[in-house]
Structure formats: structure tokens, C-alpha cells
Jmol script that loads the backbone (N, CA, C; Angstrom):
load data "model"
ATOM      1  N   UNK A   1      77.422 -35.359 -34.120  1.00  0.00           N
ATOM      2  CA  UNK A   1      77.809 -34.872 -35.441  1.00  0.00           C
ATOM      3  C   UNK A   1      79.302 -34.547 -35.428  1.00  0.00           C
ATOM      4  N   UNK A   2      80.011 -35.007 -36.431  1.00  0.00           N
ATOM      5  CA  UNK A   2      81.465 -34.874 -36.482  1.00  0.00           C
ATOM      6  C   UNK A   2      81.920 -33.425 -36.512  1.00  0.00           C
ATOM      7  N   UNK A   3      81.188 -32.550 -37.169  1.00  0.00           N
ATOM      8  CA  UNK A   3      81.620 -31.163 -37.295  1.00  0.00           C
ATOM      9  C   UNK A   3      81.626 -30.427 -35.962  1.00  0.00           C
ATOM     10  N   UNK A   4      80.968 -30.979 -34.946  1.00  0.00           N
ATOM     11  CA  UNK A   4      80.931 -30.343 -33.634  1.00  0.00           C
ATOM     12  C   UNK A   4      82.100 -30.774 -32.750  1.00  0.00           C
ATOM     13  N   UNK A   5      82.909 -31.698 -33.219  1.00  0.00           N
ATOM     14  CA  UNK A   5      84.021 -32.211 -32.436  1.00  0.00           C
ATOM     15  C   UNK A   5      85.243 -31.316 -32.587  1.00  0.00           C
ATOM     16  N   UNK A   6      86.097 -31.353 -31.568  1.00  0.00           N
ATOM     17  CA  UNK A   6      87.362 -30.636 -31.673  1.00  0.00           C
ATOM     18  C   UNK A   6      88.281 -31.421 -32.622  1.00  0.00           C
ATOM     19  N   UNK A   7      89.353 -30.797 -33.097  1.00  0.00           N
ATOM     20  CA  UNK A   7      90.222 -31.457 -34.082  1.00  0.00           C
ATOM     21  C   UNK A   7      90.782 -32.806 -33.623  1.00  0.00           C
ATOM     22  N   UNK A   8      91.154 -32.936 -32.356  1.00  0.00           N
ATOM     23  CA  UNK A   8      91.689 -34.211 -31.885  1.00  0.00           C
ATOM     24  C   UNK A   8      90.607 -35.284 -31.894  1.00  0.00           C
ATOM     25  N   UNK A   9      89.402 -34.931 -31.483  1.00  0.00           N
ATOM     26  CA  UNK A   9      88.294 -35.892 -31.509  1.00  0.00           C
ATOM     27  C   UNK A   9      87.980 -36.318 -32.938  1.00  0.00           C
ATOM     28  N   UNK A  10      88.056 -35.387 -33.871  1.00  0.00           N
ATOM     29  CA  UNK A  10      87.845 -35.720 -35.281  1.00  0.00           C
ATOM     30  C   UNK A  10      88.915 -36.691 -35.765  1.00  0.00           C
ATOM     31  N   UNK A  11      90.167 -36.448 -35.374  1.00  0.00           N
ATOM     32  CA  UNK A  11      91.259 -37.334 -35.765  1.00  0.00           C
ATOM     33  C   UNK A  11      91.053 -38.721 -35.168  1.00  0.00           C
ATOM     34  N   UNK A  12      90.675 -38.785 -33.902  1.00  0.00           N
ATOM     35  CA  UNK A  12      90.438 -40.077 -33.257  1.00  0.00           C
ATOM     36  C   UNK A  12      89.324 -40.846 -33.957  1.00  0.00           C
ATOM     37  N   UNK A  13      88.264 -40.153 -34.340  1.00  0.00           N
ATOM     38  CA  UNK A  13      87.162 -40.795 -35.061  1.00  0.00           C
ATOM     39  C   UNK A  13      87.631 -41.303 -36.422  1.00  0.00           C
ATOM     40  N   UNK A  14      88.455 -40.510 -37.101  1.00  0.00           N
ATOM     41  CA  UNK A  14      88.977 -40.925 -38.404  1.00  0.00           C
ATOM     42  C   UNK A  14      89.874 -42.152 -38.264  1.00  0.00           C
ATOM     43  N   UNK A  15      90.651 -42.211 -37.200  1.00  0.00           N
ATOM     44  CA  UNK A  15      91.523 -43.370 -36.970  1.00  0.00           C
ATOM     45  C   UNK A  15      90.679 -44.617 -36.726  1.00  0.00           C
ATOM     46  N   UNK A  16      89.629 -44.493 -35.923  1.00  0.00           N
ATOM     47  CA  UNK A  16      88.752 -45.649 -35.679  1.00  0.00           C
ATOM     48  C   UNK A  16      88.118 -46.131 -36.984  1.00  0.00           C
ATOM     49  N   UNK A  17      87.679 -45.197 -37.813  1.00  0.00           N
ATOM     50  CA  UNK A  17      87.098 -45.554 -39.112  1.00  0.00           C
ATOM     51  C   UNK A  17      88.142 -46.249 -39.983  1.00  0.00           C
ATOM     52  N   UNK A  18      89.357 -45.720 -39.981  1.00  0.00           N
ATOM     53  CA  UNK A  18      90.441 -46.315 -40.762  1.00  0.00           C
ATOM     54  C   UNK A  18      90.735 -47.733 -40.277  1.00  0.00           C
ATOM     55  N   UNK A  19      90.773 -47.918 -38.977  1.00  0.00           N
ATOM     56  CA  UNK A  19      91.081 -49.233 -38.425  1.00  0.00           C
ATOM     57  C   UNK A  19      89.991 -50.260 -38.733  1.00  0.00           C
ATOM     58  N   UNK A  20      88.784 -49.811 -38.975  1.00  0.00           N
ATOM     59  CA  UNK A  20      87.668 -50.715 -39.257  1.00  0.00           C
ATOM     60  C   UNK A  20      87.611 -51.135 -40.731  1.00  0.00           C
ATOM     61  N   UNK A  21      88.503 -50.612 -41.555  1.00  0.00           N
ATOM     62  CA  UNK A  21      88.478 -50.926 -42.984  1.00  0.00           C
ATOM     63  C   UNK A  21      88.808 -52.398 -43.202  1.00  0.00           C
ATOM     64  N   UNK A  22      88.431 -52.889 -44.358  1.00  0.00           N
ATOM     65  CA  UNK A  22      88.729 -54.275 -44.714  1.00  0.00           C
ATOM     66  C   UNK A  22      89.824 -54.379 -45.768  1.00  0.00           C
ATOM     67  N   UNK A  23      90.034 -53.321 -46.528  1.00  0.00           N
ATOM     68  CA  UNK A  23      91.012 -53.375 -47.614  1.00  0.00           C
ATOM     69  C   UNK A  23      92.403 -52.960 -47.124  1.00  0.00           C
ATOM     70  N   UNK A  24      93.402 -53.378 -47.865  1.00  0.00           N
ATOM     71  CA  UNK A  24      94.781 -52.976 -47.576  1.00  0.00           C
ATOM     72  C   UNK A  24      94.998 -51.550 -48.053  1.00  0.00           C
ATOM     73  N   UNK A  25      96.030 -50.918 -47.506  1.00  0.00           N
ATOM     74  CA  UNK A  25      96.348 -49.547 -47.906  1.00  0.00           C
ATOM     75  C   UNK A  25      97.798 -49.475 -48.367  1.00  0.00           C
ATOM     76  N   UNK A  26      98.117 -48.399 -49.052  1.00  0.00           N
ATOM     77  CA  UNK A  26      99.481 -48.134 -49.493  1.00  0.00           C
ATOM     78  C   UNK A  26     100.330 -47.827 -48.262  1.00  0.00           C
ATOM     79  N   UNK A  27     101.327 -48.653 -47.989  1.00  0.00           N
ATOM     80  CA  UNK A  27     102.135 -48.459 -46.787  1.00  0.00           C
ATOM     81  C   UNK A  27     102.964 -47.184 -46.842  1.00  0.00           C
ATOM     82  N   UNK A  28     103.356 -46.755 -48.031  1.00  0.00           N
ATOM     83  CA  UNK A  28     104.119 -45.509 -48.151  1.00  0.00           C
ATOM     84  C   UNK A  28     103.251 -44.323 -47.707  1.00  0.00           C
ATOM     85  N   UNK A  29     102.024 -44.279 -48.169  1.00  0.00           N
ATOM     86  CA  UNK A  29     101.108 -43.208 -47.775  1.00  0.00           C
ATOM     87  C   UNK A  29     100.802 -43.249 -46.290  1.00  0.00           C
ATOM     88  N   UNK A  30     100.621 -44.455 -45.760  1.00  0.00           N
ATOM     89  CA  UNK A  30     100.363 -44.604 -44.327  1.00  0.00           C
ATOM     90  C   UNK A  30     101.550 -44.102 -43.517  1.00  0.00           C
ATOM     91  N   UNK A  31     102.765 -44.452 -43.943  1.00  0.00           N
ATOM     92  CA  UNK A  31     103.969 -44.000 -43.231  1.00  0.00           C
ATOM     93  C   UNK A  31     104.077 -42.481 -43.257  1.00  0.00           C
ATOM     94  N   UNK A  32     103.708 -41.863 -44.367  1.00  0.00           N
ATOM     95  CA  UNK A  32     103.755 -40.405 -44.463  1.00  0.00           C
ATOM     96  C   UNK A  32     102.810 -39.763 -43.454  1.00  0.00           C
ATOM     97  N   UNK A  33     101.621 -40.333 -43.313  1.00  0.00           N
ATOM     98  CA  UNK A  33     100.657 -39.806 -42.340  1.00  0.00           C
ATOM     99  C   UNK A  33     101.196 -39.976 -40.923  1.00  0.00           C
ATOM    100  N   UNK A  34     101.767 -41.130 -40.631  1.00  0.00           N
ATOM    101  CA  UNK A  34     102.340 -41.384 -39.305  1.00  0.00           C
ATOM    102  C   UNK A  34     103.460 -40.389 -39.017  1.00  0.00           C
ATOM    103  N   UNK A  35     104.321 -40.144 -39.991  1.00  0.00           N
ATOM    104  CA  UNK A  35     105.424 -39.192 -39.807  1.00  0.00           C
ATOM    105  C   UNK A  35     104.907 -37.791 -39.507  1.00  0.00           C
ATOM    106  N   UNK A  36     103.866 -37.374 -40.216  1.00  0.00           N
ATOM    107  CA  UNK A  36     103.283 -36.053 -39.972  1.00  0.00           C
ATOM    108  C   UNK A  36     102.736 -35.974 -38.548  1.00  0.00           C
ATOM    109  N   UNK A  37     102.046 -37.020 -38.113  1.00  0.00           N
ATOM    110  CA  UNK A  37     101.487 -37.023 -36.758  1.00  0.00           C
ATOM    111  C   UNK A  37     102.587 -37.049 -35.700  1.00  0.00           C
ATOM    112  N   UNK A  38     103.670 -37.778 -35.949  1.00  0.00           N
ATOM    113  CA  UNK A  38     104.793 -37.771 -35.011  1.00  0.00           C
ATOM    114  C   UNK A  38     105.398 -36.378 -34.917  1.00  0.00           C
ATOM    115  N   UNK A  39     105.469 -35.680 -36.031  1.00  0.00           N
ATOM    116  CA  UNK A  39     105.956 -34.302 -36.027  1.00  0.00           C
ATOM    117  C   UNK A  39     105.040 -33.395 -35.222  1.00  0.00           C
ATOM    118  N   UNK A  40     103.735 -33.580 -35.375  1.00  0.00           N
ATOM    119  CA  UNK A  40     102.763 -32.802 -34.600  1.00  0.00           C
ATOM    120  C   UNK A  40     102.941 -33.059 -33.106  1.00  0.00           C
ATOM    121  N   UNK A  41     103.110 -34.330 -32.740  1.00  0.00           N
ATOM    122  CA  UNK A  41     103.307 -34.674 -31.336  1.00  0.00           C
ATOM    123  C   UNK A  41     104.571 -34.011 -30.794  1.00  0.00           C
ATOM    124  N   UNK A  42     105.659 -34.102 -31.540  1.00  0.00           N
ATOM    125  CA  UNK A  42     106.923 -33.519 -31.092  1.00  0.00           C
ATOM    126  C   UNK A  42     106.800 -32.009 -30.914  1.00  0.00           C
ATOM    127  N   UNK A  43     106.103 -31.357 -31.826  1.00  0.00           N
ATOM    128  CA  UNK A  43     105.909 -29.909 -31.725  1.00  0.00           C
ATOM    129  C   UNK A  43     105.105 -29.557 -30.482  1.00  0.00           C
ATOM    130  N   UNK A  44     104.009 -30.275 -30.252  1.00  0.00           N
ATOM    131  CA  UNK A  44     103.173 -30.016 -29.072  1.00  0.00           C
ATOM    132  C   UNK A  44     103.953 -30.280 -27.784  1.00  0.00           C
ATOM    133  N   UNK A  45     104.696 -31.388 -27.752  1.00  0.00           N
ATOM    134  CA  UNK A  45     105.469 -31.727 -26.559  1.00  0.00           C
ATOM    135  C   UNK A  45     106.525 -30.663 -26.279  1.00  0.00           C
ATOM    136  N   UNK A  46     107.173 -30.183 -27.321  1.00  0.00           N
ATOM    137  CA  UNK A  46     108.200 -29.143 -27.145  1.00  0.00           C
ATOM    138  C   UNK A  46     107.589 -27.850 -26.627  1.00  0.00           C
ATOM    139  N   UNK A  47     106.431 -27.473 -27.141  1.00  0.00           N
ATOM    140  CA  UNK A  47     105.761 -26.261 -26.661  1.00  0.00           C
ATOM    141  C   UNK A  47     105.373 -26.401 -25.193  1.00  0.00           C
ATOM    142  N   UNK A  48     104.927 -27.581 -24.790  1.00  0.00           N
ATOM    143  CA  UNK A  48     104.602 -27.809 -23.382  1.00  0.00           C
ATOM    144  C   UNK A  48     105.855 -27.708 -22.516  1.00  0.00           C
ATOM    145  N   UNK A  49     106.967 -28.243 -23.008  1.00  0.00           N
ATOM    146  CA  UNK A  49     108.222 -28.149 -22.265  1.00  0.00           C
ATOM    147  C   UNK A  49     108.646 -26.703 -22.098  1.00  0.00           C
ATOM    148  N   UNK A  50     108.551 -25.928 -23.168  1.00  0.00           N
ATOM    149  CA  UNK A  50     108.932 -24.517 -23.102  1.00  0.00           C
ATOM    150  C   UNK A  50     108.091 -23.768 -22.081  1.00  0.00           C
ATOM    151  N   UNK A  51     106.821 -24.120 -21.998  1.00  0.00           N
ATOM    152  CA  UNK A  51     105.909 -23.445 -21.077  1.00  0.00           C
ATOM    153  C   UNK A  51     105.992 -24.023 -19.666  1.00  0.00           C
ATOM    154  N   UNK A  52     106.744 -25.107 -19.499  1.00  0.00           N
ATOM    155  CA  UNK A  52     106.859 -25.736 -18.192  1.00  0.00           C
ATOM    156  C   UNK A  52     105.660 -26.586 -17.820  1.00  0.00           C
ATOM    157  N   UNK A  53     104.736 -26.766 -18.750  1.00  0.00           N
ATOM    158  CA  UNK A  53     103.526 -27.523 -18.459  1.00  0.00           C
ATOM    159  C   UNK A  53     103.782 -29.015 -18.328  1.00  0.00           C
ATOM    160  N   UNK A  54     104.900 -29.490 -18.839  1.00  0.00           N
ATOM    161  CA  UNK A  54     105.200 -30.914 -18.726  1.00  0.00           C
ATOM    162  C   UNK A  54     105.494 -31.309 -17.280  1.00  0.00           C
ATOM    163  N   UNK A  55     105.723 -30.319 -16.436  1.00  0.00           N
ATOM    164  CA  UNK A  55     106.007 -30.596 -15.032  1.00  0.00           C
ATOM    165  C   UNK A  55     104.754 -30.586 -14.170  1.00  0.00           C
ATOM    166  N   UNK A  56     103.675 -30.008 -14.666  1.00  0.00           N
ATOM    167  CA  UNK A  56     102.460 -29.920 -13.867  1.00  0.00           C
ATOM    168  C   UNK A  56     101.848 -31.300 -13.695  1.00  0.00           C
ATOM    169  N   UNK A  57     101.497 -31.625 -12.504  1.00  0.00           N
ATOM    170  CA  UNK A  57     100.889 -32.907 -12.212  1.00  0.00           C
ATOM    171  C   UNK A  57     101.852 -34.073 -12.286  1.00  0.00           C
ATOM    172  N   UNK A  58     103.142 -33.797 -12.380  1.00  0.00           N
ATOM    173  CA  UNK A  58     104.129 -34.864 -12.422  1.00  0.00           C
ATOM    174  C   UNK A  58     104.186 -35.603 -13.744  1.00  0.00           C
ATOM    175  N   UNK A  59     103.585 -35.050 -14.789  1.00  0.00           N
ATOM    176  CA  UNK A  59     103.586 -35.713 -16.086  1.00  0.00           C
ATOM    177  C   UNK A  59     104.846 -35.374 -16.858  1.00  0.00           C
ATOM    178  N   UNK A  60     105.327 -36.345 -17.583  1.00  0.00           N
ATOM    179  CA  UNK A  60     106.484 -36.122 -18.443  1.00  0.00           C
ATOM    180  C   UNK A  60     106.038 -36.167 -19.894  1.00  0.00           C
ATOM    181  N   UNK A  61     106.827 -35.600 -20.776  1.00  0.00           N
ATOM    182  CA  UNK A  61     106.543 -35.659 -22.208  1.00  0.00           C
ATOM    183  C   UNK A  61     107.728 -36.271 -22.913  1.00  0.00           C
ATOM    184  N   UNK A  62     107.577 -36.470 -24.175  1.00  0.00           N
ATOM    185  CA  UNK A  62     108.641 -37.088 -24.973  1.00  0.00           C
ATOM    186  C   UNK A  62     109.886 -36.238 -24.977  1.00  0.00           C
TER     187      UNK A  62
END
end "model"
wireframe off; spacefill off
backbone 0.3
color backbone group
């Protein structure tokens, strides 16, 4: 059941559903969603850097 998933799992499921569509979408709206997600990634990566977590396990972030 989708409501039992964490937010990232819900997003991943929504992306898979979106990718399975047959119709075209508004590219402007799609770009806006991509920009928001890139902002989310940058925020998370920066918080990990501040906490030093990007160094654990030898992993790097953006």
C-alpha cells in the first residue's frame, strides 16, 4: 500500500507511474518539477556536507 511507504519510496513509485504513461506532457510543467527536485537534492547534499556525512564510507556528494 502506497500510504505505508516513506516519502522517497512514494516519489519513486510516482516516477515509475509517470514513465509508464502513453500521452505527452507539458514540458514547462515537467521542467518545473525537475527544478524543484534538483533544489531538494542540493539542499540534502549541502546538509550532509555540513554534517560531514558526505565523508562517511568514502562517498562524495554534489
